[in-house]
LOVO-402613 format. One record per atom (N, C-alpha, C): residue number from 1; chain; x, y, z. Coordinates in nm, 4 decimals, padded with zeros to 6 digits, m for minus. Example, Ala and Ser with C-alpha at 12.3 -4.5 7.8 and 13.67 -1.06 7.14 Angstrom:
<nodes>
fiti:fiza:u:v:w
1:A:01.3190:m00.5690:00.7800
1:A:01.2300:m00.4500:00.7800
1:A:01.3200:m00.3300:00.7800
2:A:01.2850:m00.2250:00.7080
2:A:01.3670:m00.1060:00.7140
2:A:01.2900:00.0030:00.7870
</nodes>
This chain:
<nodes>
fiti:fiza:u:v:w
1:A:19.9249:m06.8237:m13.3708
1:A:20.0584:m06.7649:m13.3708
1:A:20.1633:m06.8751:m13.3641
2:A:20.2730:m06.8524:m13.4292
2:A:20.3850:m06.9467:m13.4254
2:A:20.5055:m06.8759:m13.3651
3:A:20.5756:m06.9467:m13.2769
3:A:20.6927:m06.8920:m13.2105
3:A:20.8153:m06.9745:m13.2459
4:A:20.9295:m06.9085:m13.2540
4:A:21.0546:m06.9755:m13.2886
4:A:21.1114:m07.0515:m13.1694
5:A:21.1696:m07.1674:m13.1956
5:A:21.2461:m07.2430:m13.0961
5:A:21.3955:m07.2347:m13.1274
6:A:21.4328:m07.1577:m13.2304
6:A:21.5711:m07.1526:m13.2778
6:A:21.6676:m07.1147:m13.1657
7:A:21.7774:m07.1898:m13.1580
7:A:21.8833:m07.1599:m13.0622
7:A:21.9661:m07.0443:m13.1168
8:A:21.9816:m06.9407:m13.0376
8:A:22.0605:m06.8261:m13.0816
8:A:22.2098:m06.8469:m13.0587
9:A:22.2455:m06.9593:m13.0005
9:A:22.3868:m06.9928:m12.9849
9:A:22.4430:m07.0594:m13.1091
10:A:22.3727:m07.1616:m13.1603
10:A:22.4238:m07.2396:m13.2741
10:A:22.3356:m07.2321:m13.3982
11:A:22.2150:m07.1774:m13.3842
11:A:22.1252:m07.1652:m13.4986
11:A:22.0358:m07.2848:m13.5236
12:A:22.0442:m07.3896:m13.4400
12:A:21.9580:m07.5068:m13.4568
12:A:21.8118:m07.4600:m13.4528
13:A:21.7350:m07.4826:m13.5617
13:A:21.5976:m07.4317:m13.5657
13:A:21.4990:m07.5066:m13.4755
14:A:21.5290:m07.6311:m13.4414
14:A:21.4346:m07.7119:m13.3629
14:A:21.5062:m07.7975:m13.2586
15:A:21.5704:m07.7352:m13.1592
15:A:21.6387:m07.8170:m13.0583
15:A:21.5394:m07.9008:m12.9778
16:A:21.5791:m08.0229:m12.9463
16:A:21.4892:m08.1100:m12.8705
16:A:21.4898:m08.0766:m12.7220
17:A:21.6001:m08.0259:m12.6706
17:A:21.6085:m07.9840:m12.5303
17:A:21.6597:m07.8415:m12.5256
18:A:21.5919:m07.7576:m12.4465
18:A:21.6342:m07.6184:m12.4319
18:A:21.6537:m07.5854:m12.2849
19:A:21.7340:m07.4831:m12.2604
19:A:21.7527:m07.4289:m12.1263
19:A:21.7181:m07.2809:m12.1307
20:A:21.6746:m07.2288:m12.0170
20:A:21.6482:m07.0859:m12.0063
20:A:21.7617:m07.0230:m11.9279
21:A:21.8054:m06.9069:m11.9724
21:A:21.9038:m06.8289:m11.8986
21:A:21.8245:m06.7460:m11.7982
22:A:21.8439:m06.7730:m11.6707
22:A:21.7552:m06.7195:m11.5674
22:A:21.7691:m06.5692:m11.5446
23:A:21.8781:m06.5072:m11.5875
23:A:21.8946:m06.3633:m11.5687
23:A:21.8172:m06.2818:m11.6718
24:A:21.7933:m06.3395:m11.7910
24:A:21.7321:m06.2609:m11.8985
24:A:21.6070:m06.3232:m11.9590
25:A:21.5891:m06.4542:m11.9488
25:A:21.4717:m06.5194:m12.0051
25:A:21.4891:m06.5738:m12.1450
26:A:21.6075:m06.5556:m12.2052
26:A:21.6323:m06.6136:m12.3374
26:A:21.6592:m06.7634:m12.3224
27:A:21.6339:m06.8381:m12.4302
27:A:21.6558:m06.9828:m12.4282
27:A:21.7567:m07.0219:m12.5351
28:A:21.8381:m07.1221:m12.5040
28:A:21.9323:m07.1809:m12.5995
28:A:21.9193:m07.3325:m12.5897
29:A:21.9779:m07.4019:m12.6860
29:A:21.9710:m07.5480:m12.6814
29:A:22.0621:m07.6018:m12.5708
30:A:22.0312:m07.7198:m12.5260
30:A:22.1090:m07.7841:m12.4191
30:A:22.2536:m07.8067:m12.4614
31:A:22.2752:m07.8374:m12.5885
31:A:22.4107:m07.8605:m12.6392
31:A:22.4966:m07.7359:m12.6215
32:A:22.4430:m07.6189:m12.6560
32:A:22.5180:m07.4937:m12.6396
32:A:22.5459:m07.4646:m12.4925
33:A:22.4471:m07.4863:m12.4075
33:A:22.4656:m07.4619:m12.2647
33:A:22.5739:m07.5531:m12.2082
34:A:22.5705:m07.6810:m12.2452
34:A:22.6703:m07.7760:m12.1955
34:A:22.8098:m07.7438:m12.2467
35:A:22.8199:m07.6948:m12.3694
35:A:22.9507:m07.6660:m12.4289
35:A:23.0143:m07.5399:m12.3725
36:A:22.9333:m07.4459:m12.3270
36:A:22.9863:m07.3156:m12.2860
36:A:23.0205:m07.3046:m12.1382
37:A:22.9517:m07.3784:m12.0542
37:A:22.9743:m07.3594:m11.9103
37:A:22.9137:m07.4739:m11.8308
38:A:22.9518:m07.4785:m11.7043
38:A:22.8930:m07.5792:m11.6174
38:A:22.7741:m07.5230:m11.5399
39:A:22.7836:m07.4029:m11.4906
39:A:22.6743:m07.3439:m11.4130
39:A:22.6269:m07.2093:m11.4683
40:A:22.7094:m07.1405:m11.5462
40:A:22.6726:m07.0082:m11.5962
40:A:22.7309:m06.9880:m11.7348
41:A:22.6668:m06.9018:m11.8110
41:A:22.7153:m06.8711:m11.9450
41:A:22.6717:m06.7305:m11.9823
42:A:22.7311:m06.6770:m12.0878
42:A:22.6907:m06.5475:m12.1396
42:A:22.5819:m06.5695:m12.2441
43:A:22.4740:m06.4955:m12.2325
43:A:22.3623:m06.5099:m12.3261
43:A:22.4043:m06.4631:m12.4654
44:A:22.3824:m06.5443:m12.5693
44:A:22.4181:m06.5023:m12.7047
44:A:22.3273:m06.3915:m12.7580
45:A:22.2119:m06.3675:m12.6951
45:A:22.1211:m06.2606:m12.7390
45:A:22.1546:m06.1261:m12.6762
46:A:22.1736:m06.1239:m12.5443
46:A:22.1887:m05.9954:m12.4748
46:A:22.3207:m05.9806:m12.3994
47:A:22.4034:m06.0841:m12.3990
47:A:22.5363:m06.0847:m12.3367
47:A:22.5337:m06.0816:m12.1836
48:A:22.4173:m06.0963:m12.1210
48:A:22.4130:m06.1052:m11.9744
48:A:22.4703:m06.2390:m11.9311
49:A:22.5478:m06.2374:m11.8246
49:A:22.5995:m06.3607:m11.7663
49:A:22.4876:m06.4196:m11.6807
50:A:22.4645:m06.5486:m11.6954
50:A:22.3483:m06.6077:m11.6308
50:A:22.3689:m06.7551:m11.6018
51:A:22.3023:m06.8020:m11.4975
51:A:22.2919:m06.9464:m11.4781
51:A:22.1811:m06.9951:m11.5706
52:A:22.1779:m07.1251:m11.5930
52:A:22.0742:m07.1779:m11.6811
52:A:22.0014:m07.2930:m11.6154
53:A:21.8830:m07.3203:m11.6682
53:A:21.7936:m07.4192:m11.6107
53:A:21.7210:m07.4897:m11.7238
54:A:21.7116:m07.6209:m11.7153
54:A:21.6423:m07.6978:m11.8191
54:A:21.4946:m07.6612:m11.8224
55:A:21.4426:m07.6386:m11.9425
55:A:21.2998:m07.6136:m11.9614
55:A:21.2266:m07.7465:m11.9745
56:A:21.1143:m07.7589:m11.9078
56:A:21.0306:m07.8777:m11.9229
56:A:20.9211:m07.8449:m12.0236
57:A:20.9438:m07.8896:m12.1465
57:A:20.8492:m07.8652:m12.2555
57:A:20.7971:m07.9995:m12.3049
58:A:20.6671:m08.0075:m12.3242
58:A:20.6040:m08.1337:m12.3628
58:A:20.6099:m08.1540:m12.5137
59:A:20.6682:m08.2666:m12.5529
59:A:20.6719:m08.3031:m12.6948
59:A:20.5343:m08.3574:m12.7330
60:A:20.4814:m08.3112:m12.8455
60:A:20.3507:m08.3554:m12.8937
60:A:20.3700:m08.4829:m12.9739
61:A:20.2872:m08.5824:m12.9465
61:A:20.3017:m08.7102:m13.0164
61:A:20.2657:m08.6955:m13.1637
62:A:20.3272:m08.7785:m13.2453
62:A:20.3047:m08.7777:m13.3896
62:A:20.1579:m08.8059:m13.4212
63:A:20.0915:m08.8877:m13.3405
63:A:19.9506:m08.9202:m13.3636
63:A:19.8602:m08.7972:m13.3503
64:A:19.8977:m08.7067:m13.2594
64:A:19.8147:m08.5887:m13.2347
64:A:19.8487:m08.4700:m13.3226
65:A:19.9663:m08.4687:m13.3795
65:A:20.0116:m08.3515:m13.4530
65:A:20.1108:m08.3955:m13.5586
66:A:20.0924:m08.3567:m13.6821
66:A:20.1890:m08.3963:m13.7847
66:A:20.3245:m08.3309:m13.7603
67:A:20.4308:m08.3929:m13.8089
67:A:20.5626:m08.3319:m13.7947
67:A:20.5704:m08.2094:m13.8837
68:A:20.6660:m08.1249:m13.8573
68:A:20.6839:m08.0053:m13.9373
68:A:20.7378:m08.0438:m14.0742
69:A:20.7354:m07.9488:m14.1660
69:A:20.7786:m07.9745:m14.3035
69:A:20.9197:m08.0314:m14.3091
70:A:21.0062:m07.9895:m14.2181
70:A:21.1445:m08.0381:m14.2189
70:A:21.1627:m08.1630:m14.1328
71:A:21.0532:m08.2213:m14.0834
71:A:21.0606:m08.3443:m14.0059
71:A:21.0887:m08.3248:m13.8582
72:A:21.1026:m08.2000:m13.8128
72:A:21.1328:m08.1732:m13.6722
72:A:21.0098:m08.2003:m13.5856
73:A:21.0307:m08.2449:m13.4620
73:A:20.9169:m08.2717:m13.3734
73:A:20.8491:m08.1423:m13.3295
74:A:20.7253:m08.1533:m13.2902
74:A:20.6504:m08.0402:m13.2361
74:A:20.6532:m08.0469:m13.0842
75:A:20.6512:m07.9300:m13.0232
75:A:20.6417:m07.9198:m12.8787
75:A:20.5173:m07.8404:m12.8454
76:A:20.4454:m07.8839:m12.7459
76:A:20.3225:m07.8165:m12.7061
76:A:20.3548:m07.6842:m12.6387
77:A:20.2765:m07.5831:m12.6692
77:A:20.2843:m07.4549:m12.5995
77:A:20.1683:m07.4428:m12.5008
78:A:20.0838:m07.5440:m12.4931
78:A:19.9641:m07.5368:m12.4087
78:A:20.0018:m07.5188:m12.2621
79:A:19.9251:m07.4356:m12.1946
79:A:19.9442:m07.4155:m12.0514
79:A:19.8840:m07.5344:m11.9775
80:A:19.9603:m07.5950:m11.8899
80:A:19.9129:m07.7093:m11.8130
80:A:19.8222:m07.6718:m11.6977
81:A:19.7995:m07.5420:m11.6763
81:A:19.7122:m07.4966:m11.5684
81:A:19.5737:m07.4621:m11.6239
82:A:19.5679:m07.3699:m11.7215
82:A:19.4384:m07.3259:m11.7761
82:A:19.4080:m07.3890:m11.9117
83:A:19.5040:m07.4617:m11.9660
83:A:19.4907:m07.5322:m12.0943
83:A:19.4780:m07.4403:m12.2152
84:A:19.5180:m07.3132:m12.2019
84:A:19.5236:m07.2254:m12.3196
84:A:19.6173:m07.2927:m12.4192
85:A:19.5755:m07.3115:m12.5446
85:A:19.6542:m07.3908:m12.6389
85:A:19.7832:m07.3258:m12.6875
86:A:19.7886:m07.1928:m12.6909
86:A:19.9057:m07.1258:m12.7472
86:A:19.9216:m06.9873:m12.6852
87:A:19.9579:m06.9808:m12.5569
87:A:19.9664:m06.8504:m12.4913
87:A:20.0736:m06.7612:m12.5537
88:A:20.0452:m06.6319:m12.5585
88:A:20.1383:m06.5355:m12.6169
88:A:20.2625:m06.5165:m12.5302
89:A:20.2481:m06.5340:m12.3998
89:A:20.3615:m06.5168:m12.3086
89:A:20.3616:m06.6314:m12.2084
90:A:20.4820:m06.6818:m12.1796
90:A:20.4953:m06.7923:m12.0842
90:A:20.6001:m06.7577:m11.9799
91:A:20.5835:m06.8143:m11.8619
91:A:20.6781:m06.7953:m11.7537
91:A:20.7350:m06.9288:m11.7093
92:A:20.8511:m06.9226:m11.6443
92:A:20.9219:m07.0421:m11.5992
92:A:20.9528:m07.0280:m11.4504
93:A:20.9277:m07.1330:m11.3738
93:A:20.9644:m07.1351:m11.2323
93:A:21.1151:m07.1587:m11.2256
94:A:21.1876:m07.0681:m11.1580
94:A:21.3344:m07.0659:m11.1635
94:A:21.4054:m07.1855:m11.1018
95:A:21.3431:m07.2617:m11.0160
95:A:21.4150:m07.3745:m10.9564
95:A:21.3881:m07.5072:m11.0252
96:A:21.2689:m07.5214:m11.0850
96:A:21.2334:m07.6515:m11.1429
96:A:21.2264:m07.6524:m11.2953
97:A:21.2077:m07.5358:m11.3583
97:A:21.2018:m07.5291:m11.5042
97:A:21.0661:m07.5569:m11.5644
98:A:20.9629:m07.5701:m11.4819
98:A:20.8290:m07.5922:m11.5364
98:A:20.7770:m07.4636:m11.6009
99:A:20.7031:m07.4808:m11.7105
99:A:20.6548:m07.3699:m11.7924
99:A:20.5026:m07.3655:m11.7877
100:A:20.4467:m07.2449:m11.7739
100:A:20.3016:m07.2236:m11.7818
100:A:20.2790:m07.0865:m11.8441
101:A:20.1553:m07.0584:m11.8812
101:A:20.1302:m06.9261:m11.9390
101:A:20.1570:m06.8204:m11.8317
102:A:20.2004:m06.7044:m11.8760
102:A:20.2373:m06.5986:m11.7828
102:A:20.1168:m06.5517:m11.7014
103:A:19.9970:m06.5544:m11.7595
103:A:19.8766:m06.5139:m11.6857
103:A:19.8549:m06.6043:m11.5642
104:A:19.8681:m06.7346:m11.5819
104:A:19.8518:m06.8282:m11.4696
104:A:19.9628:m06.8104:m11.3671
105:A:20.0853:m06.7984:m11.4140
105:A:20.1994:m06.7795:m11.3230
105:A:20.1784:m06.6540:m11.2383
106:A:20.1354:m06.5449:m11.3020
106:A:20.1134:m06.4196:m11.2287
106:A:20.0031:m06.4362:m11.1238
107:A:19.8975:m06.5108:m11.1554
107:A:19.7890:m06.5327:m11.0591
107:A:19.8344:m06.6165:m10.9400
108:A:19.9320:m06.7035:m10.9612
108:A:19.9815:m06.7901:m10.8542
108:A:20.0892:m06.7235:m10.7689
109:A:20.1391:m06.6080:m10.8117
109:A:20.2476:m06.5403:m10.7400
109:A:20.2032:m06.4878:m10.6048
110:A:20.2932:m06.4981:m10.5105
110:A:20.2792:m06.4357:m10.3790
110:A:20.4079:m06.3584:m10.3580
111:A:20.3997:m06.2257:m10.3710
111:A:20.5207:m06.1446:m10.3668
111:A:20.6000:m06.1682:m10.4938
112:A:20.7271:m06.2017:m10.4792
112:A:20.8110:m06.2272:m10.5975
112:A:20.8297:m06.3765:m10.6230
113:A:20.7512:m06.4604:m10.5556
113:A:20.7664:m06.6056:m10.5684
113:A:20.6345:m06.6696:m10.6114
114:A:20.6462:m06.7915:m10.6621
114:A:20.5286:m06.8678:m10.7025
114:A:20.5465:m07.0118:m10.6555
115:A:20.4372:m07.0734:m10.6159
115:A:20.4399:m07.2167:m10.5861
115:A:20.4091:m07.2871:m10.7176
116:A:20.5032:m07.3646:m10.7679
116:A:20.4872:m07.4314:m10.8967
116:A:20.3612:m07.5184:m10.8945
117:A:20.2730:m07.5020:m10.9946
117:A:20.1509:m07.5821:m10.9967
117:A:20.1742:m07.7290:m11.0324
118:A:20.2952:m07.7636:m11.0730
118:A:20.3250:m07.9007:m11.1148
118:A:20.4030:m07.9798:m11.0103
119:A:20.4934:m07.9128:m10.9377
119:A:20.5767:m07.9869:m10.8416
119:A:20.5850:m07.9200:m10.7046
120:A:20.5149:m07.8111:m10.6839
120:A:20.5063:m07.7307:m10.5618
120:A:20.6364:m07.6660:m10.5153
121:A:20.7378:m07.6587:m10.6017
121:A:20.8565:m07.5787:m10.5688
121:A:20.8103:m07.4353:m10.5448
122:A:20.8716:m07.3662:m10.4508
122:A:20.8393:m07.2269:m10.4229
122:A:20.9589:m07.1426:m10.4643
123:A:20.9432:m07.0629:m10.5703
123:A:21.0585:m06.9931:m10.6265
123:A:21.0157:m06.8710:m10.7065
124:A:21.1123:m06.7851:m10.7397
124:A:21.0835:m06.6738:m10.8314
124:A:21.0564:m06.7277:m10.9720
125:A:21.0050:m06.6409:m11.0570
125:A:20.9802:m06.6796:m11.1959
125:A:21.0630:m06.5924:m11.2896
126:A:21.0746:m06.6373:m11.4120
126:A:21.1354:m06.5571:m11.5177
126:A:21.0466:m06.5711:m11.6408
127:A:21.0271:m06.4598:m11.7106
127:A:20.9481:m06.4638:m11.8342
127:A:21.0342:m06.5237:m11.9442
128:A:20.9803:m06.6226:m12.0136
128:A:21.0489:m06.6864:m12.1255
128:A:21.0360:m06.5958:m12.2473
129:A:21.1494:m06.5497:m12.3000
129:A:21.1498:m06.4625:m12.4174
129:A:21.1411:m06.5498:m12.5415
130:A:21.0326:m06.5354:m12.6154
130:A:21.0108:m06.6152:m12.7361
130:A:20.9809:m06.5217:m12.8525
131:A:21.0373:m06.5534:m12.9684
131:A:21.0231:m06.4674:m13.0856
131:A:20.9073:m06.5148:m13.1729
132:A:20.8150:m06.4236:m13.2016
132:A:20.6986:m06.4526:m13.2845
132:A:20.7416:m06.4680:m13.4301
133:A:20.7043:m06.5810:m13.4913
133:A:20.7337:m06.6042:m13.6330
133:A:20.6203:m06.5552:m13.7216
134:A:20.4975:m06.5871:m13.6834
134:A:20.3812:m06.5427:m13.7608
134:A:20.2578:m06.5475:m13.6729
135:A:20.1572:m06.4734:m13.7138
135:A:20.0317:m06.4735:m13.6389
135:A:19.9304:m06.5682:m13.7013
136:A:19.9707:m06.6395:m13.8054
136:A:19.8844:m06.7365:m13.8727
136:A:19.9350:m06.8760:m13.8418
137:A:19.8430:m06.9706:m13.8197
137:A:19.8842:m07.1102:m13.7981
137:A:19.9034:m07.1394:m13.6604
</nodes>
């Protein structure tokens, strides 16, 4: 499956840095977040007012993965906990921005909070809303 990284604020198809809007789970590029607000912005997808948080997404090296047809870099969707290569749903720890598959995040939850498996922050999670482009590739 392939998922879109397109920013719904400016239309950039492959932003290098993204932020998640913590109230809704939509993501926009860092440039749009910085241009619109200092701590909160209105989501261009659902219009909810939200604070935002930088997503920690791993860039895949050119040696391990060819660049896309348009030359844009690839980012890994692999879960750093269970190593699923391309999970259908991912969650984000609301204080640190670390991303893992939603199945792992749900297993680590205690009540409405999770201890981040990467930095041990203890915080609520938000589901990252990602748009499916295709089920092939």
